[in-house]
C-alpha positions, 0 to 999 in steps of 0.5 A: 426072711419074710418081709412085713406086709405092704401097706398101700398108700392112703389114696389107693382104694382097696377091696375090703368087702365082697358084696354080692347081689341079693338074687345071687345069695338066694339059692333055690333051696332058700327060696323053697324054704321061704315058699314053704313058710309062706304056705304055712308049713314048718321047716321040719316037715317034708315038702312032697312036691314043692319043687314041682309046684307051678307057682314056685317057678313063676316066683323064681322067674319074676324075681330074676326078671325084676333083678335083671330090670333093676340091673339094666336100669342101674347100668343105663344110669351109669352109662348116662352119667359117664356119657355126660362127663365124657361130653363135658371133658371131650368138648373142652379138650377138642376146643383146646386141640383145635385152637392149637392146630389153628394157631400152628397152621396160621403161624405156618401160613405167615411166611407164605402170605408175606411172600405172596403179598410182596409179589402182588405189591411189587407187581402192582407197583411195577404195573402202575409205574409202567402205566404212568411212564406210558402216559407221560411219554411225548408223542 
């Protein structure tokens, strides 16, 4: 028994179309035909040494170079935007994490601080009482 095709939830993005870069769609054959039309040749005419023309290679290299530069510029823009978003999110989350750790450490210090303060106060009172008793003693 074959089950019906599953329909994804509406919040799940699905791939509906494959988009290839324009440079990848232009094969060398397509570029040669375009060069031939630009040179005034008809598509049915033979092109004796079109592949060996020095200008054809230069056009291909320039096209690939400009496509590479455009891709690098787009990549840089995307990286910059992502880094900005990460920076904002990271700053907020770090503040929350640090505040939580400071609170935990402060709460663990309270009992020890109380013990130390109690010891210091007892010692101070004891010393003050001992000094007062020493000055009040008749000679």
